[in-house]
Backbone bond lengths (Angstrom), bond angles and torsions (degrees), N, CA, C in turn:
res aa  C-N    CA-C-N  psi(-1)  N-CA   C-N-CA  omega(-1)  CA-C   N-CA-C  phi
1 M - - - 1.460 - - 1.530 109.54 -
2 R 1.343 115.92 134.82 1.451 119.67 179.39 1.531 110.68 -75.24
3 K 1.315 114.87 150.52 1.453 120.74 178.09 1.516 109.12 -100.39
4 Q 1.325 116.40 129.97 1.462 122.52 -179.31 1.537 108.88 -107.43
5 I 1.328 115.76 126.64 1.465 120.73 176.55 1.521 107.26 -127.32
6 S 1.322 116.77 122.41 1.458 120.77 -174.63 1.525 110.99 -134.97
7 R 1.338 114.75 135.48 1.473 122.89 172.08 1.525 113.44 54.38
8 E 1.320 116.40 37.61 1.461 120.64 175.35 1.520 110.11 -108.76
9 T 1.325 116.06 160.14 1.459 122.17 176.74 1.521 109.02 -121.34
10 F 1.344 115.64 129.45 1.457 121.73 176.77 1.525 107.54 -114.97
11 E 1.319 115.72 121.60 1.460 120.71 -178.42 1.524 109.82 -120.33
12 F 1.328 116.35 134.04 1.469 123.52 -179.65 1.526 111.66 57.74
13 L 1.301 117.37 33.16 1.460 121.62 176.60 1.518 109.36 -71.36
14 R 1.326 116.91 133.49 1.454 121.61 179.64 1.527 109.39 -125.65
15 G 1.316 116.16 115.44 1.452 121.49 172.66 1.512 106.36 -127.52
16 F 1.323 116.93 87.47 1.456 119.51 -168.14 1.529 111.23 -134.97
17 G 1.337 114.15 136.91 1.449 120.33 173.92 1.509 113.15 91.07
18 G 1.327 114.40 153.93 1.452 120.94 175.44 1.516 113.30 77.50
19 K 1.334 114.26 -177.78 1.455 121.79 177.40 1.516 108.22 -103.08
20 R 1.299 116.46 122.85 1.455 120.41 179.35 1.525 109.51 -154.32
21 T 1.315 116.09 159.36 1.456 120.92 -178.80 1.521 110.07 -131.49
22 Y 1.314 115.82 129.80 1.455 122.55 171.17 1.531 106.94 -109.98
23 E 1.318 118.62 120.54 1.461 119.82 -177.06 1.525 111.15 -150.91
24 G 1.353 113.99 162.96 1.456 119.53 178.35 1.510 113.20 64.84
25 I 1.344 117.28 44.26 1.461 122.13 -175.89 1.527 109.51 -125.64
26 D 1.325 116.25 136.77 1.459 123.00 173.55 1.524 108.50 -116.74
27 L 1.320 115.71 119.55 1.458 121.79 179.40 1.532 108.97 -108.20
28 E 1.324 116.67 134.29 1.458 120.49 177.80 1.524 109.88 -137.36
29 R 1.334 114.64 122.81 1.470 120.86 -179.97 1.531 111.79 52.71
30 V 1.313 116.09 43.82 1.462 121.91 177.88 1.520 108.91 -98.19
31 T 1.324 116.26 139.85 1.461 122.33 -179.67 1.526 109.84 -112.62
32 F 1.332 115.55 132.55 1.458 122.09 176.56 1.531 108.08 -116.95
33 I 1.319 116.20 127.49 1.464 121.17 -178.85 1.520 109.32 -126.06
34 S 1.314 116.48 122.71 1.472 122.78 176.93 1.526 111.57 53.23
35 C 1.315 116.38 47.16 1.464 121.31 179.84 1.528 110.35 -104.09
36 V 1.323 115.51 150.52 1.462 121.63 178.50 1.524 108.08 -129.35
37 L 1.322 115.66 132.75 1.453 120.78 -177.14 1.519 109.83 -135.24
38 G 1.344 117.26 135.97 1.461 119.22 171.43 1.511 115.16 127.08
39 Q 1.330 114.15 -157.97 1.461 123.36 -179.42 1.526 107.69 -149.42
40 H 1.338 116.23 165.51 1.466 117.35 -176.00 1.526 113.92 -132.75
41 D 1.344 118.44 5.92 1.463 116.96 -175.33 1.526 113.33 -142.33
42 D 1.331 117.26 20.38 1.462 120.87 -179.53 1.522 110.17 -111.34
43 P 1.335 118.54 101.05 1.466 120.73 -179.00 1.526 113.32 -69.76
44 E 1.336 117.63 -8.66 1.460 120.15 174.83 1.525 111.94 -85.35
45 Y 1.311 116.59 -6.32 1.467 122.15 178.80 1.530 110.97 50.16
46 G 1.324 114.34 58.15 1.450 120.59 -179.11 1.513 114.49 -84.61
47 F 1.334 116.62 1.59 1.464 120.83 176.05 1.529 106.65 -95.92
48 V 1.346 116.81 110.86 1.461 121.29 -168.44 1.532 111.37 -125.50
49 V 1.327 115.43 135.64 1.468 122.29 168.20 1.519 106.17 -115.62
50 R 1.334 116.40 116.72 1.472 120.61 -171.32 1.530 110.99 -137.39
51 D 1.336 115.35 144.06 1.462 121.49 175.50 1.528 110.41 55.09
52 V 1.336 114.60 57.73 1.464 121.86 -177.67 1.527 108.81 -127.74
53 T 1.324 116.35 140.99 1.456 121.04 170.59 1.528 108.61 -118.98
54 A 1.324 115.08 143.95 1.465 120.91 176.26 1.521 107.50 -134.08
55 T 1.327 116.60 120.71 1.456 121.43 -175.54 1.519 110.31 -121.49
56 R 1.327 114.99 121.63 1.468 122.74 176.51 1.527 111.49 52.57
57 C 1.319 115.14 49.74 1.466 121.06 178.06 1.523 110.38 -97.28
58 R 1.328 114.66 173.92 1.467 120.43 -178.57 1.527 108.99 -140.49
59 A 1.343 116.02 139.25 1.469 120.95 177.51 1.522 108.79 -131.48
60 S 1.311 115.91 129.56 1.463 121.63 -179.35 1.524 109.79 -130.87
61 A 1.332 116.68 126.35 1.473 122.70 178.58 1.524 111.44 56.82
62 C 1.325 117.19 41.39 1.467 121.54 -179.95 1.525 110.88 -110.12
63 R 1.345 115.69 153.34 1.455 121.42 177.40 1.529 109.06 -136.20
64 V 1.334 114.29 145.81 1.460 120.92 179.03 1.523 107.94 -130.06
65 H 1.342 116.49 130.09 1.461 121.43 -175.92 1.523 110.61 -127.07
66 G 1.321 117.27 131.36 1.459 121.29 167.16 1.510 115.99 56.45
67 V 1.327 117.00 36.77 1.467 121.29 -179.81 1.527 109.66 -101.78
68 R 1.314 115.81 141.33 1.465 121.57 174.14 1.527 108.02 -98.96
69 F 1.331 116.11 112.09 1.460 122.01 179.31 1.527 109.40 -98.82
70 E 1.322 117.01 125.98 1.459 121.27 -179.97 1.526 109.95 -137.96
71 D 1.339 115.80 132.80 1.468 121.64 178.01 1.524 111.25 55.15
72 V 1.325 113.91 56.54 1.463 121.97 -178.87 1.528 108.89 -120.48
73 T 1.323 116.31 137.12 1.462 121.34 175.44 1.520 109.26 -123.88
74 V 1.321 115.47 125.12 1.461 121.89 177.85 1.521 107.45 -117.16
75 N 1.317 116.07 116.93 1.466 121.76 179.72 1.521 107.87 -116.35
76 G 1.337 114.56 89.42 1.452 120.30 -177.75 1.513 111.40 91.71
77 L 1.335 116.56 111.74 1.474 121.74 176.21 1.519 106.84 -147.38
78 T 1.317 115.88 101.58 1.456 121.15 -177.98 1.527 110.10 -102.92
79 G 1.323 115.34 178.44 1.460 120.75 -178.70 1.505 110.60 125.12
80 D 1.339 115.82 -164.07 1.457 119.23 -178.93 1.525 109.55 -92.36
81 H 1.302 115.17 -168.80 1.462 123.71 -172.26 1.532 112.19 -55.34
82 L 1.336 116.03 121.78 1.464 121.21 178.41 1.523 108.65 -110.35
83 S 1.322 116.03 118.14 1.463 121.89 -179.36 1.520 109.93 -102.45
84 L 1.334 115.13 125.60 1.464 122.17 177.80 1.519 107.25 -111.09
85 D 1.320 116.48 96.73 1.460 122.41 -172.44 1.519 110.93 -90.56
86 G 1.331 116.52 120.82 1.451 120.68 175.12 1.513 114.08 58.54
87 C 1.324 117.66 35.72 1.466 121.22 -178.62 1.531 110.84 -95.51
88 L 1.336 115.09 158.75 1.455 122.61 178.98 1.519 109.58 -117.38
89 F 1.338 115.82 149.19 1.458 120.30 -175.28 1.529 110.87 -135.82
90 K 1.313 115.75 132.29 1.460 121.86 173.11 1.528 107.91 -141.61
91 H 1.320 115.77 119.61 1.458 121.94 179.67 1.534 110.67 56.93
92 V 1.322 115.48 51.26 1.463 122.17 177.24 1.521 108.20 -109.14
93 T 1.314 116.27 125.60 1.460 121.88 -179.33 1.521 110.26 -112.35
94 L 1.330 115.22 128.39 1.460 122.02 172.76 1.518 107.35 -114.42
95 K 1.326 116.76 125.37 1.460 119.40 178.60 1.521 110.11 -147.62
96 G 1.325 115.21 168.09 1.449 119.22 -175.54 1.526 110.81 76.66
97 K 1.309 116.42 -160.48 1.464 121.52 -178.70 1.526 109.92 -78.35
98 I 1.321 114.67 118.67 1.467 121.34 -178.61 1.522 108.85 -120.49
99 G 1.329 116.92 127.46 1.456 121.32 179.48 1.514 112.05 -74.38
100 P 1.333 118.02 -176.54 1.464 121.29 -177.43 1.526 111.62 -57.28
101 I 1.317 116.29 128.83 1.461 120.94 -176.23 1.520 109.53 -139.21
102 L 1.327 116.08 140.19 1.461 121.89 -175.00 1.519 109.31 -139.84
103 T 1.329 116.69 129.16 1.463 120.37 171.21 1.523 107.86 -104.69
104 T 1.318 116.82 129.83 1.456 121.61 -175.18 1.524 110.58 -129.36
105 P 1.333 117.15 161.07 1.461 119.77 177.56 1.522 111.80 -77.24
106 V 1.323 115.18 169.04 1.459 121.16 174.36 1.530 108.92 -64.94
107 K 1.322 116.69 132.75 1.462 121.02 -178.12 1.527 110.27 -138.26
108 S 1.319 115.23 167.94 1.470 123.26 171.22 1.519 113.57 59.35
109 L 1.332 117.43 30.66 1.450 121.66 175.13 1.516 109.15 -118.23
110 S 1.335 116.30 174.37 1.451 118.66 175.52 1.526 109.46 -63.20
111 Q 1.304 115.88 156.41 1.461 120.22 -179.19 1.526 111.32 -59.40
112 E 1.324 116.42 -39.39 1.461 120.75 -179.09 1.530 111.85 -65.87
113 T 1.343 116.20 -45.28 1.465 120.08 -179.44 1.522 110.95 -67.36
114 T 1.313 116.56 -41.96 1.461 120.48 178.59 1.518 110.85 -59.68
115 A 1.320 116.82 -44.90 1.463 121.05 -179.84 1.527 110.95 -62.64
116 A 1.335 116.73 -42.11 1.464 120.56 -179.32 1.517 111.51 -65.34
117 M 1.321 117.34 -41.55 1.461 120.15 -178.74 1.525 111.69 -71.75
118 N 1.319 117.08 -38.63 1.461 119.87 177.12 1.527 111.04 -64.97
119 A 1.321 117.21 -37.88 1.465 120.69 176.87 1.527 110.25 -64.85
120 A 1.335 116.80 -38.14 1.456 120.91 178.88 1.519 111.19 -65.34
121 V 1.322 117.16 -36.49 1.463 121.34 177.96 1.525 110.13 -61.63
122 I 1.317 116.46 -47.10 1.466 120.78 -179.48 1.520 111.01 -62.98
123 D 1.332 116.81 -43.70 1.468 120.79 179.57 1.522 111.29 -62.61
124 Y 1.316 116.41 -40.53 1.463 120.86 -176.19 1.526 111.15 -58.33
125 Y 1.322 116.69 -46.55 1.456 119.83 -173.46 1.531 113.35 -73.62
126 R 1.314 117.76 -9.62 1.467 119.73 176.38 1.530 111.52 -64.76
127 D 1.323 117.27 -25.93 1.464 121.29 -177.53 1.528 112.66 -109.90
128 V 1.320 117.42 17.10 1.464 121.35 -179.11 1.526 109.31 -105.46
129 D 1.347 116.77 126.84 1.466 119.22 178.99 1.522 111.81 -79.60
130 W 1.338 117.23 -38.16 1.465 120.55 168.88 1.524 109.03 -150.74
131 A 1.297 115.20 144.71 1.463 121.04 -174.10 1.523 112.14 -99.51
132 L 1.328 115.41 -57.44 1.455 121.77 -176.80 1.523 110.37 -124.90
133 D 1.330 115.82 144.45 1.461 121.93 167.38 1.521 106.86 -118.07
134 I 1.324 116.62 110.01 1.472 121.50 -179.37 1.526 110.58 -117.17
135 S 1.315 116.65 14.51 1.465 120.81 -172.14 1.530 112.87 -63.67
136 E 1.329 117.89 -23.17 1.467 120.70 -179.72 1.529 111.56 -114.11
137 A 1.323 117.09 18.12 1.464 120.64 179.96 1.525 110.90 -89.61
138 E 1.313 114.98 138.65 1.463 121.58 174.92 1.532 107.36 -112.15
139 F 1.331 115.28 93.22 1.459 121.12 -174.61 1.529 111.38 -81.74
140 S 1.332 115.18 149.87 1.465 119.67 165.57 1.520 109.62 -90.28
141 D 1.338 115.93 -27.95 1.468 122.61 172.82 1.520 106.86 -167.27
142 A 1.315 116.85 146.96 1.460 119.31 -178.83 1.514 110.18 -157.30
143 S 1.320 115.49 137.90 1.460 122.94 172.26 1.525 106.84 -138.88
144 L 1.334 115.77 108.66 1.463 121.06 -169.07 1.521 111.03 -117.56
145 Y 1.321 117.06 41.97 1.464 119.81 -169.90 1.528 114.06 -79.46
146 M 1.340 117.79 -4.54 1.463 118.81 175.40 1.527 111.79 -101.45
147 V 1.330 115.83 28.76 1.459 123.09 172.48 1.523 106.84 -130.44
148 P 1.340 118.82 131.43 1.466 119.61 -179.68 1.531 110.74 -60.06
149 G 1.322 116.10 123.73 1.463 120.11 -175.31 1.509 114.07 -58.93
150 D 1.322 117.16 -34.64 1.457 120.25 -179.11 1.520 112.74 -69.44
151 L 1.328 117.48 -11.60 1.466 121.23 179.56 1.523 112.05 -104.30
152 V 1.330 116.41 14.14 1.460 121.40 -179.37 1.528 109.69 -107.89
153 R 1.316 116.55 125.10 1.454 121.40 172.64 1.519 107.64 -84.16
154 R 1.321 116.98 126.24 1.458 120.02 -167.47 1.521 112.18 -138.71
155 D 1.317 114.25 164.67 1.458 122.81 171.33 1.524 107.28 -89.70
156 P 1.333 119.83 108.07 1.459 120.86 -173.76 1.527 113.84 -65.18
157 E 1.333 118.02 -13.35 1.455 119.99 179.39 1.523 112.20 -76.47
158 T 1.322 117.38 -28.35 1.473 120.01 -175.64 1.528 113.30 -131.50
159 Q 1.325 117.11 -4.02 1.468 121.22 -177.20 1.522 107.55 -128.63
160 F 1.332 116.99 122.45 1.452 122.22 -163.84 1.529 111.30 -120.14
161 L 1.310 115.37 139.29 1.467 121.15 178.01 1.522 109.29 -88.31
162 V 1.329 115.34 125.51 1.468 122.10 -178.98 1.520 107.98 -116.37
163 R 1.324 116.61 129.85 1.461 120.63 -177.40 1.530 110.85 -110.71
164 R 1.336 114.35 137.34 1.457 121.40 -178.93 1.527 111.51 -54.68
165 E 1.327 116.76 -47.10 1.461 121.15 -173.76 1.527 112.74 -64.13
166 V 1.332 116.54 -20.42 1.461 120.74 -178.74 1.521 112.20 -89.19
167 V 1.339 117.02 -47.07 1.465 119.59 -170.17 1.519 114.97 -95.21
168 V 1.324 117.88 -30.66 1.469 118.68 -175.89 1.526 112.86 -63.97
169 P 1.340 120.17 -42.56 1.466 118.83 179.94 1.527 114.10 -62.02
170 I 1.335 117.51 -22.46 1.467 119.83 -178.07 1.534 111.57 -116.67
171 K 1.322 116.63 19.91 1.463 120.47 -174.12 1.521 112.49 -54.66
172 D 1.322 117.86 -41.59 1.458 120.79 -175.87 1.518 112.80 -66.94
173 S 1.326 116.74 -18.64 1.462 119.50 179.35 1.531 112.16 -94.83
174 L 1.325 116.65 -5.41 1.458 120.29 -179.46 1.525 110.56 -84.48
175 S 1.295 115.63 163.83 1.461 120.49 177.90 1.514 109.77 -142.17
176 G 1.320 115.81 169.45 1.451 121.02 174.69 1.517 113.73 64.37
177 I 1.310 114.87 -147.42 1.460 121.05 -174.03 1.520 112.24 -65.78
178 L 1.326 118.43 -31.40 1.462 120.01 -178.83 1.526 110.89 -68.42
179 R 1.312 117.66 -35.05 1.471 119.90 176.62 1.529 110.21 -64.32
180 I 1.339 117.10 -38.86 1.455 120.58 177.83 1.522 110.20 -63.61
181 E 1.325 116.68 -44.54 1.460 119.77 179.98 1.527 111.17 -64.87
182 A 1.326 117.67 -38.55 1.463 120.69 177.98 1.519 111.23 -62.34
183 S 1.327 116.94 -33.83 1.469 120.48 -179.84 1.527 111.61 -69.84
184 R 1.339 117.81 -18.82 1.465 120.51 178.92 1.530 111.76 -61.70
185 F 1.320 117.12 -26.68 1.462 120.17 -178.08 1.526 112.31 -68.62
186 E 1.325 118.00 -10.82 1.457 120.55 173.70 1.525 110.77 -71.05
187 D 1.346 117.15 -23.92 1.456 121.60 -175.00 1.522 114.10 -109.94
188 T 1.328 117.40 -21.49 1.456 119.07 -177.36 1.523 110.70 -99.66
189 P 1.337 117.92 145.04 1.467 120.16 177.24 1.525 112.38 -83.44
190 F 1.328 117.05 -5.82 1.459 120.22 -172.50 1.530 111.29 -89.59
191 D 1.324 115.17 155.52 1.466 120.83 -176.51 1.515 112.98 -94.27
192 S 1.321 116.93 -1.37 1.458 120.44 174.30 1.519 109.20 -147.57
193 I 1.324 115.88 148.10 1.455 122.18 176.46 1.523 108.07 -139.89
194 V 1.310 116.17 163.29 1.460 120.84 174.59 1.527 108.71 -106.26
195 A 1.323 114.62 127.43 1.459 121.51 176.10 1.523 108.37 -104.75
196 V 1.315 116.61 138.39 1.459 122.05 -172.08 1.521 110.93 -114.84
197 A 1.330 115.06 132.74 1.464 120.46 164.80 1.534 105.60 -93.22
198 P 1.315 118.35 100.85 1.468 120.82 -170.01 1.532 112.43 -72.55
199 R 1.314 115.89 120.65 1.457 121.39 -174.93 1.520 113.30 -60.63
200 R 1.327 117.82 -29.38 1.462 120.67 -175.25 1.524 112.66 -96.31
201 S 1.325 116.87 8.52 1.462 120.92 177.92 1.531 110.44 -88.75
202 K 1.318 116.75 146.80 1.463 120.20 175.86 1.525 111.29 -67.81
203 H 1.340 116.64 -15.14 1.467 121.40 178.93 1.533 112.31 -97.12
204 F 1.330 116.93 9.51 1.461 120.47 -173.15 1.524 112.69 -54.24
205 A 1.310 118.27 -50.26 1.465 121.05 -175.53 1.526 111.00 -60.52
206 R 1.336 116.84 -41.73 1.474 120.10 -179.49 1.522 110.99 -67.21
207 Y 1.334 116.96 -46.59 1.462 119.90 179.82 1.527 110.87 -61.77
208 L 1.332 116.27 -43.18 1.462 119.72 -178.96 1.519 110.68 -62.30
209 A 1.317 117.38 -42.66 1.465 120.90 179.56 1.532 110.86 -62.54
210 E 1.330 116.57 -40.22 1.465 119.92 179.77 1.525 110.89 -65.42
211 F 1.317 116.43 -43.83 1.470 119.39 179.74 1.528 111.43 -67.75
212 E 1.324 117.17 -37.24 1.460 119.13 179.02 1.524 111.24 -65.44
213 R 1.336 116.79 -37.92 1.472 119.27 175.38 1.523 110.75 -64.48
214 A 1.343 115.33 -41.11 1.460 119.39 179.43 1.528 110.95 -63.90
215 R 1.325 116.28 -37.87 1.469 118.89 177.18 1.528 110.64 -64.97
216 K 1.309 116.82 -41.54 1.459 120.36 179.28 1.524 111.04 -62.55
217 D 1.331 115.17 -31.86 1.471 120.10 178.47 1.533 112.75 -85.32
218 G 1.316 117.21 2.00 1.456 120.60 178.39 1.517 115.01 78.59
219 L 1.342 117.40 20.01 1.460 120.92 -176.78 1.524 113.22 -94.31
220 V 1.310 117.44 -23.26 1.464 121.34 175.35 1.514 108.63 -135.49
221 E 1.311 115.92 165.86 1.466 121.26 179.69 1.522 110.39 -113.89
């Protein structure tokens, strides 16, 4: 039986460490404040969120580390900056109004643990047909460089595929937002990423114009 959670607020919630699975949950208009979810030292990624829907939820001052998200749909997620550190995605859909979101690599661990977790990330995506669907997302800001770009379903009008082999050799000659995106390849192991011109950003028109020029020049797809 699925669990329904509606119009509740969770503050200082801590679900951290170990192997655990949260699944079969529908969230509606739920607010999370200063919550932390995940693990930081398990290269098997045994912390899993699966078969979950979240509709018109809000997250403020929350962090997520080392979580494997599978078969998740988020329709509307507002709030402040949400950092997803070292997380994995399979069949995850983001749509509607989405607040600032950032995917980052594993950091601040021992060299051995970092290497093991980064290797696990690369191995995981070898068997994934698609990771993220953001084609109907209206971002206020987004940086998704820790997801392989070729595994992202996107809106080609505002979400652009950037390839390492194209931009890195000429990074020093680039400017603006494309130079920032090219620098992401210093931190990601993947050879392609998706760069977003966020529709809900006050800089949307400028970012879109820059990416459209880059596409015309053959620098992005």
